[in-house]
Residue frames relative to the residue before (quaternion, step in Angstrom):
aa qw qx qy qz dx dy dz
M 1.0000 0.0000 0.0000 0.0000 0.00 0.00 0.00
E 0.3714 -0.7389 0.5243 0.2029 3.55 -0.91 0.97
T 0.3440 -0.7023 0.5814 0.2244 3.53 -1.16 0.65
L 0.6731 -0.4737 0.3643 0.4357 3.55 -1.26 0.24
E 0.6290 0.5523 -0.3332 0.4339 3.58 0.99 -0.79
T 0.6938 0.4536 -0.2933 0.4762 3.62 0.87 -0.84
V 0.6103 0.5388 -0.3545 0.4600 3.59 1.06 -0.66
L 0.7063 0.4669 -0.2715 0.4575 3.58 0.84 -0.95
S 0.5937 0.5701 -0.3781 0.4237 3.58 1.15 -0.44
H 0.7661 0.1790 -0.1442 0.6003 3.60 1.19 -0.36
W 0.0006 -0.8679 0.4945 -0.0467 3.53 0.87 1.09
R 0.5761 0.6175 -0.3838 0.3734 3.60 1.07 -0.63
D 0.5855 0.5878 -0.3659 0.4217 3.59 1.14 -0.59
Y 0.7468 0.3878 -0.1954 0.5037 3.59 1.18 -0.57
A 0.4391 0.7230 -0.4361 0.3070 3.59 1.31 0.02
A 0.5411 -0.6328 0.4575 0.3121 3.55 -1.07 0.79
C 0.6840 0.4930 -0.2777 0.4604 3.59 1.15 -0.59
R 0.4072 0.7326 -0.4707 0.2755 3.60 1.24 -0.13
G 0.8180 0.2107 -0.1906 0.5002 3.55 -0.80 1.07
M 0.5724 0.5770 -0.3902 0.4327 3.58 1.25 -0.11
P 0.6095 -0.5571 0.4028 0.3950 3.61 -1.17 0.47
I 0.4950 -0.6831 0.4604 0.2762 3.57 -0.84 1.02
D 0.5630 0.6263 -0.3736 0.3888 3.59 1.17 -0.58
L 0.5733 0.5888 -0.3829 0.4220 3.58 1.17 -0.46
F 0.7706 0.3874 -0.1713 0.4763 3.58 1.06 -0.78
I 0.6976 0.4111 -0.2602 0.5259 3.59 1.21 -0.38
H 0.0083 -0.8115 0.5814 -0.0585 3.57 -0.70 1.15
R 0.2515 -0.7462 0.5992 0.1445 3.52 -1.11 0.70
H 0.5889 -0.5864 0.4271 0.3561 3.54 -1.07 0.81
G 0.8090 0.2763 -0.2181 0.4708 3.56 -0.96 0.92
E 0.4311 0.7001 -0.4696 0.3216 3.61 1.24 0.05
K 0.5260 -0.6002 0.4935 0.3458 3.54 -1.21 0.54
Q 0.8571 0.1115 -0.1141 0.4898 3.54 -1.15 0.76
I 0.2112 0.8170 -0.5141 0.1540 3.59 1.08 0.64
V 0.6308 0.5369 -0.3431 0.4428 3.61 0.98 -0.78
K 0.6522 0.5064 -0.3092 0.4718 3.58 0.96 -0.85
R 0.6763 0.4961 -0.2957 0.4573 3.59 0.91 -0.88
I 0.6232 0.5231 -0.3400 0.4715 3.58 1.04 -0.72
K 0.6432 0.5175 -0.3218 0.4637 3.61 0.95 -0.83
E 0.6463 0.5185 -0.3184 0.4604 3.59 0.98 -0.82
A 0.6630 0.4964 -0.3027 0.4716 3.58 0.94 -0.88
K 0.6645 0.5033 -0.3055 0.4601 3.57 0.93 -0.86
A 0.6020 0.5552 -0.3568 0.4495 3.59 1.11 -0.61
V 0.6243 0.5139 -0.3324 0.4854 3.59 1.06 -0.72
C 0.6765 0.5059 -0.2845 0.4533 3.57 0.90 -0.95
A 0.5894 0.6264 -0.3686 0.3527 3.59 1.00 -0.79
G 0.7762 0.3228 -0.1825 0.5098 3.59 0.99 -0.73
C 0.4393 0.7297 -0.4344 0.2931 3.57 1.26 0.19
P 0.4185 -0.7347 0.4745 0.2448 3.61 -0.78 0.97
V 0.7528 0.3453 -0.2101 0.5195 3.62 1.17 -0.36
R 0.1981 0.8233 -0.5059 0.1643 3.56 1.17 0.57
P 0.6681 0.4915 -0.3362 0.4460 3.67 0.80 -0.79
E 0.6454 0.5159 -0.3232 0.4613 3.61 1.00 -0.75
C 0.6297 0.5313 -0.3187 0.4686 3.57 1.04 -0.80
L 0.6673 0.4907 -0.2967 0.4752 3.56 0.89 -0.94
N 0.6315 0.5426 -0.3311 0.4441 3.57 0.94 -0.84
E 0.6632 0.4911 -0.3107 0.4716 3.59 0.92 -0.83
A 0.6456 0.5194 -0.3238 0.4567 3.59 0.96 -0.83
L 0.6588 0.5067 -0.3143 0.4587 3.58 0.99 -0.77
Q 0.6150 0.5501 -0.3435 0.4485 3.59 1.10 -0.60
Y 0.7723 0.3350 -0.1662 0.5135 3.57 1.07 -0.74
L 0.2744 0.8116 -0.4827 0.1817 3.56 1.23 0.37
A 0.5814 0.5980 -0.3782 0.4017 3.60 1.09 -0.59
D 0.7143 0.3606 -0.2262 0.5555 3.57 1.09 -0.69
Q 0.2131 -0.8500 0.4685 0.1128 3.55 0.26 1.29
E 0.6020 0.5550 -0.3720 0.4372 3.61 1.06 -0.57
E 0.6585 0.5360 -0.3030 0.4328 3.55 0.97 -0.90
C 0.8142 0.2380 -0.1173 0.5163 3.58 0.92 -0.81
A 0.2579 0.7561 -0.5509 0.2413 3.58 1.04 0.71
G 0.7132 0.4435 -0.3194 0.4389 3.55 -1.17 0.48
I 0.6873 -0.4660 0.3697 0.4168 3.53 -1.33 -0.33
W 0.0727 0.7498 -0.6514 0.0907 3.55 -0.85 1.09
G 0.8437 0.0721 -0.0594 0.5286 3.58 -0.81 0.89
G 0.6663 -0.5305 0.2882 0.4376 3.55 1.18 0.56
L 0.6951 0.4388 -0.2734 0.4996 3.60 1.25 0.14
T 0.4720 -0.6401 0.5253 0.3026 3.55 -1.20 0.60
L 0.6942 -0.4498 0.3466 0.4423 3.57 -1.28 0.18
N 0.6738 0.4903 -0.3019 0.4631 3.61 0.89 -0.88
E 0.6391 0.5137 -0.3282 0.4690 3.59 1.01 -0.74
R 0.6480 0.5055 -0.3201 0.4712 3.59 1.04 -0.73
K 0.6174 0.5305 -0.3464 0.4663 3.59 1.04 -0.71
E 0.6481 0.5110 -0.3105 0.4716 3.58 0.97 -0.85
L 0.6146 0.5760 -0.3349 0.4222 3.55 1.04 -0.80
I 0.6328 0.5564 -0.3312 0.4247 3.56 0.98 -0.81
F 0.7690 0.3508 -0.1784 0.5038 3.58 0.99 -0.82
A 0.5409 0.6370 -0.3913 0.3853 3.59 1.27 -0.05
T 0.6590 -0.4444 0.3994 0.4569 3.51 -1.33 -0.04
P 0.6635 -0.5174 0.3432 0.4174 3.61 -1.13 0.47
L 0.2134 -0.7757 0.5852 0.1014 3.55 -1.13 0.76
V 0.1570 -0.7371 0.6462 0.1203 3.50 -1.30 0.44
Y 0.3516 -0.7158 0.5618 0.2199 3.59 -1.07 0.76
R 0.1918 0.7771 -0.5677 0.1925 3.56 -0.50 1.22
D 0.8498 0.0816 -0.0852 0.5138 3.56 -1.03 0.82
G 0.7064 -0.4980 0.2589 0.4313 3.57 1.01 0.84
K 0.7196 0.3658 -0.2428 0.5380 3.59 1.25 0.22
Y 0.4260 -0.6388 0.5641 0.3036 3.51 -1.27 0.42
R 0.0465 -0.8087 0.5860 -0.0200 3.56 -0.80 1.04
Q 0.4913 -0.6533 0.4848 0.3110 3.55 -1.06 0.73
I 0.3903 -0.6820 0.5642 0.2536 3.53 -1.10 0.73
K 0.2505 -0.7781 0.5619 0.1269 3.52 -0.64 1.12
E 0.3830 -0.7072 0.5489 0.2281 3.54 -0.88 0.98
P 0.4827 -0.6613 0.4746 0.3231 3.62 -0.89 0.81
R 0.4627 -0.6699 0.5072 0.2828 3.53 -1.06 0.77
P 0.5024 -0.6655 0.4579 0.3084 3.59 -1.01 0.77
């Protein structure tokens, strides 16, 4: 029986995008129909059981932009860059949400 730790160590085996064409998730600036393709890729990610693990890996390799170009964890490269400098987020109900600081 696998533990959660062993499952997460090979999260790609459980990804919703497994076996799909990589071209769906990798986009180059100026491509035709890029907005439509990004929406299609994000739709696949929306129901993915390992979306947080995918995003976490992409954030670890953000310095190497070629390696993590495209959609990872349901976010574009620019969205992931914004995430790094944004307020803390929590993954709940299938979405990333900002953690609101309580008012004094």
